[in-house]
C-alpha positions in Angstrom: -14.3 5.9 0.4 -11.0 5.6 -1.3 -11.3 2.3 -2.2 -15.0 3.2 -3.3 -13.9 5.6 -5.6 -11.3 3.2 -7.1 -14.0 0.7 -7.7 -15.9 2.7 -9.8 -13.1 2.0 -12.3 -13.7 -1.8 -12.6 -17.3 -1.2 -12.9 -16.7 1.1 -15.8 -19.5 3.7 -15.0 -18.8 5.7 -18.0 -19.9 3.0 -20.4 -22.9 1.8 -18.3 -25.2 4.4 -20.2 -25.3 1.5 -22.7 -27.7 -0.5 -20.5 -30.5 2.1 -20.3 -30.4 2.5 -23.9 -30.9 -1.4 -24.7 -33.8 -1.4 -21.8 -35.5 1.7 -23.1 -35.7 -0.2 -26.5 -37.1 -3.2 -24.9 -39.8 -1.0 -23.0 -40.4 0.7 -26.4 -41.4 -2.5 -27.6 -43.6 -3.6 -25.3 -45.6 -0.1 -24.7 -45.8 -0.2 -28.8 -47.8 -3.5 -28.5 -49.4 -3.4 -24.9 -50.0 0.0 -24.6 -49.4 0.0 -20.7 -46.3 -1.5 -18.8 -45.9 -2.0 -14.7 -43.4 0.8 -13.4 -42.2 -1.8 -11.2 -41.2 -4.3 -13.4 -39.6 -1.7 -15.9 -37.4 -0.4 -12.9 -36.6 -3.7 -11.8 -36.0 -4.8 -15.6 -33.2 -1.8 -15.6 -31.8 -2.8 -12.4 -31.5 -6.3 -13.2 -29.5 -5.1 -16.7 -27.2 -2.6 -15.0 -26.4 -5.0 -12.4 -25.6 -7.8 -15.4 -23.5 -5.0 -17.0 -21.5 -4.1 -14.1 -20.7 -8.2 -13.3 -19.7 -8.4 -16.8 -17.5 -5.4 -16.6 -15.9 -6.1 -13.1 -15.2 -10.0 -14.4 -13.5 -8.9 -17.3 -11.3 -6.7 -15.3 -10.5 -9.0 -12.6 -9.7 -11.7 -15.0 -7.8 -9.6 -17.0 -5.7 -8.5 -13.9 -5.5 -12.1 -13.0 -4.3 -13.2 -16.4 -1.4 -10.3 -16.8 -3.4 -8.9 -19.9 -3.7 -5.4 -17.6 0.2 -5.0 -17.3 0.4 -5.6 -21.6 -2.3 -3.8 -23.2 -2.0 -0.4 -24.2 -5.0 1.6 -23.4 -7.3 4.2 -24.9 -10.3 6.0 -23.9 -12.5 3.1 -25.2 -10.3 0.0 -25.0 -7.9 -1.8 -22.8 -9.3 -1.9 -19.9 -9.2 1.3 -17.0 -5.6 0.2 -15.5 -7.3 0.3 -12.3 -6.4 -3.2 -11.0 -3.0 -3.0 -11.6 -2.6 0.6 -10.1 -4.5 -0.7 -7.1 -3.8 -4.7 -6.5 -5.5 -4.3 -2.9 -9.0 -3.9 -4.3 -8.7 -7.1 -6.7 -10.8 -9.5 -4.4 -13.2 -6.7 -3.5 -13.5 -6.0 -7.4 -14.5 -10.1 -7.5 -16.8 -9.8 -5.0 -18.6 -6.9 -6.9 -18.6 -9.2 -9.8 -20.5 -12.0 -8.1 -22.8 -9.5 -5.7 -23.8 -8.1 -9.1 -24.1 -11.3 -10.8 -26.5 -12.7 -7.8 -28.7 -9.4 -8.0 -29.2 -10.2 -11.7 -30.3 -13.8 -10.7 -32.2 -13.1 -8.2 -34.5 -10.4 -10.4 -34.4 -12.9 -12.8 -36.2 -15.8 -10.7 -38.7 -12.9 -9.6 -39.8 -12.6 -13.2 -40.0 -16.6 -13.7 -42.2 -16.4 -10.7 -44.4 -13.4 -12.1 -44.1 -14.6 -15.6 -43.3 -18.0 -16.3 -40.6 -20.5 -17.4 -40.4 -19.5 -20.6 -38.0 -16.5 -19.6 -35.5 -19.1 -18.5 -33.6 -19.9 -21.5 -32.8 -16.3 -21.9 -31.9 -15.6 -18.4 -29.7 -19.2 -18.3 -27.7 -17.9 -21.5 -27.5 -14.2 -20.2 -25.7 -15.6 -16.7 -23.7 -17.8 -18.7 -22.5 -15.0 -20.8 -21.8 -13.3 -18.1 -19.1 -15.2 -16.4 -17.7 -16.9 -19.3 -17.1 -14.1 -21.7 -13.4 -13.2 -20.6 -12.3 -16.7 -19.5 -13.7 -18.4 -22.6 -15.5 -17.0 -25.3 -12.7 -14.5 -25.9 -10.8 -17.8 -27.0 -13.3 -18.6 -29.8 -13.7 -15.8 -32.6 -17.2 -16.6 -33.6 -18.4 -16.7 -30.3 -16.3 -13.7 -29.1 -18.0 -11.7 -32.0 -21.6 -12.1 -31.3 -21.9 -12.8 -27.5 -21.2 -9.1 -26.7 -24.5 -8.2 -29.2 -26.3 -11.1 -28.1 -26.3 -10.1 -24.4 -27.2 -6.5 -25.0 -29.6 -7.3 -28.2 -32.0 -10.2 -28.2 -31.3 -11.1 -24.2 -31.7 -7.7 -23.3 -34.1 -6.5 -25.3 -36.3 -9.4 -25.8 -36.3 -10.1 -22.1 -37.5 -6.4 -21.1 -39.9 -6.9 -23.5 -40.9 -10.4 -22.0 -40.9 -9.3 -18.6 -43.3 -6.2 -19.2 -45.7 -8.1 -21.5 -45.5 -12.2 -20.4 -44.8 -12.8 -24.0 -42.4 -12.6 -27.1 -42.9 -10.9 -30.0 -41.5 -10.2 -33.7 -41.3 -6.7 -33.2 -39.2 -7.1 -30.0 -37.0 -9.5 -31.9 -36.0 -7.4 -35.0 -35.7 -4.4 -32.9 -33.2 -6.2 -30.5 -31.4 -6.9 -33.8 -30.3 -3.1 -33.6 -28.2 -3.7 -30.6 -27.1 -7.0 -31.6 -25.2 -5.8 -34.8 -24.1 -2.5 -33.0 -22.7 -4.0 -29.8 -21.1 -7.0 -31.7 -19.3 -3.8 -33.7 -18.7 -1.7 -30.3 -16.5 -4.7 -29.0 -14.8 -5.8 -32.4 -13.7 -2.1 -33.2 -12.1 -1.8 -29.4 -10.3 -5.1 -30.0 -8.3 -3.7 -33.0 -5.8 -1.8 -30.9 -5.4 -4.7 -28.4 -4.5 -7.4 -31.1 -0.6 -8.1 -29.5 -1.6 -8.3 -26.3 -4.3 -10.4 -26.5 -2.9 -12.9 -28.7 -0.2 -13.3 -26.1 -2.5 -14.6 -23.4 -4.3 -17.1 -25.9 -7.4 -15.1 -27.2 -8.8 -15.6 -30.5 -10.9 -12.9 -31.7 -11.8 -11.9 -35.2 -8.8 -9.1 -35.5 -6.3 -11.5 -34.3 -7.5 -14.5 -36.9 -8.3 -12.5 -39.6 -6.5 -8.9 -39.3 -7.8 -5.6 -38.2 -8.3 -4.7 -42.1 -11.0 -7.3 -42.9 -12.5 -7.0 -39.6 -13.0 -3.5 -40.5 -15.3 -4.8 -43.5 -17.2 -7.2 -41.0 -17.3 -4.0 -39.0 -19.1 -1.8 -41.8 -21.4 -5.4 -42.8 -22.9 -5.3 -39.6 -23.5 -1.5 -39.7 -25.5 -2.5 -42.8 -27.3 -4.9 -41.1 -28.2 -2.7 -38.4 -30.1 -0.3 -40.4 -31.5 -3.0 -42.7 -33.4 -4.7 -39.7 -35.2 -1.3 -39.1 -35.5 -0.7 -42.5 -37.2 -4.1 -43.0 -39.1 -4.1 -39.8 -41.0 -0.8 -41.0 -41.8 -2.6 -44.2 -43.1 -5.8 -42.9 -45.1 -3.4 -40.3 -43.5 -5.2 -37.1 -41.8 -1.5 -36.8 -43.7 1.9 -36.7 -42.6 4.6 -39.6 -41.4 6.7 -36.7 -38.5 3.9 -36.1 -36.8 5.5 -39.3 -35.8 8.5 -37.2 -32.8 6.1 -35.9 -31.5 6.3 -39.6 -30.3 9.5 -38.8 -27.3 8.2 -37.1 -25.9 7.1 -40.8 -24.2 10.6 -40.8 -22.0 9.1 -38.3 -21.7 5.7 -39.1 -20.7 6.3 -42.4 -17.5 8.1 -41.2 -17.0 5.8 -38.3 -16.6 2.8 -41.0 -14.2 4.9 -43.6 -12.0 5.5 -40.6 -12.3 2.1 -39.0 -11.0 0.7 -42.7 -8.3 3.8 -43.2 -6.6 3.5 -39.6 -7.5 -0.2 -38.8 -3.7 -0.5 -38.0 -3.2 2.6 -36.3 -4.4 2.7 -33.0 -3.9 6.5 -32.3 -5.9 7.6 -35.2 -8.5 5.2 -34.9 -9.7 6.7 -31.3 -11.9 9.5 -32.7 -13.7 6.8 -35.0 -14.4 4.6 -31.8 -15.9 7.6 -30.2 -18.2 7.5 -33.0 -19.0 4.1 -32.6 -20.1 4.4 -28.8 -22.5 7.3 -30.0 -23.8 4.9 -32.8 -24.5 2.4 -30.2 -26.1 4.4 -27.5 -28.1 6.9 -29.7 -29.6 4.2 -32.7 -31.3 1.9 -30.3 -32.5 5.1 -28.5 -34.1 6.5 -31.7 -35.7 3.2 -32.7 -37.4 3.1 -28.9 -38.6 6.8 -29.2 -40.2 6.2 -32.6 -42.1 3.1 -31.2 -43.4 5.0 -28.4 -44.4 7.8 -31.2 -46.1 5.0 -32.9 
């Protein structure tokens, strides 16, 4: 029981709420276009997505522990890992097993949907599995790939993947909706990298804050926020999203101060923490509100 309690740390259970928000968005696009969807397939899509998220989290915790990064990083409530494995090194091997088991479950659910929906799902599935495993050991060593991989996983892959397994087809609506978590989740990881620059640099990582600095990266953060809301607005103008999706623009109320805080405190980790918290809220609330708008129609 004590080991299980400690293993909740590497799973980062508190952050798994992002996954249902993104799956809900794919569910919303599917219902808006198809009318009705399978409850069983909706549940399986959610289980597969949650397992994928747990897998990438536990791989990240394991690889960061093995590389020594966890022993030098300055942790915040939103970055720097959980510190579970440095405090409990005996559960590292179990953490790796969980990573592989949840990876396998994600793959098996994907195989089921390939059987049910066909091979058009295969490119998304393979790319998703590649990102899960490769993110920490390889993608974090390339600034551009590190920047876009998180949003690609939670945006186009998760949202369009959910839409496809529920409807059997891809759509422009699902693609445009997927741009919301694409830009936002990229921002989530981008801002969380600000306090980790020195520790990450020591182990050879090359993400945007390391290569271009925190202040320049803060402007990238602001640009991605603009693209997020512009995606919704353009989707409504082109009639790919219903007008009710504009309720997602309400999160601008916290997005503006989040950008101002990111720019002002780019080099001050302690003062940046409240804005990292706002960033989490934006990531969860915005896709949920777009989905609600889709369900209202």
